[in-house]
N, C-alpha and C positions, 0 to 999 in steps of 0.2 A: 254222077260219077260212076255208080255201079253199072248203069246201063252202058256207059262208054267203055268200061273195062270188059264187060261181057261181049260187047260188039267188036272190040279190037282184037280179042283173042290173044292179047300180049301176055296174059297170065292164065294159068289153068282155071277153068270155070269154078272148080271146087273151092279155090282160095277166095274168089269174089263172093261165092254163095255163102261161105262160112262167115265172111266179114259182114254180109247183110244180115245173117242170122244173129250174130253178136250185137249188131246195131239195133235190131228189133228187140232183143232181150234187154239191152241197156235202156232203150226207150220205154219198154214196158215196165221195167223195175223203177225207173226214175219218174215216170209220168211226164217226161219232157221229150220234145223232138230231138233227134240226133242231128247235129249240124254237120256240114261238110268237113270241117276240121276234125271233129271227133270220129267221123266215119273214116277219114284218111288215116288217123292214128290206129283205129281198129284194123283197117286193111293192112297196114304195115306190120302190126303185131301178128296177124294171121299169115302174112307172107313169110315172116321169119320163122313162125312155128304154126304149121297148118292145124295142129290140134288145139290151138289157143281157144279158151273159153273164158267168159266173164267169171271170175272167181266167186265161189259160193259165199265167202265172207263178205264180199262186196255187195252181193245181192241182199243179204240179210241186213246190212248196214243201211241200204237205201230204202228197202221196203219191209219195215218191221211188221211182224205178224202178231196176232193176239191182242188182247185188250188189257190195259192196266186198270186195276181196281184198287183204290186207296181206302 
């Protein structure tokens, strides 16, 4: 999907690139692959707001840091 968007030049390349970056960030945080439906949702979020980024609170909820000692 990203390749097709970049090739078609129907949207500014920066929008597609930001959507790819957000998908990579989400995939890294969750440890899961980002499917086409999720990428499409990220793309629409970035298209509506080019400064869109995965929220910090979401990142901390997915990838907790530190070790719990009981």
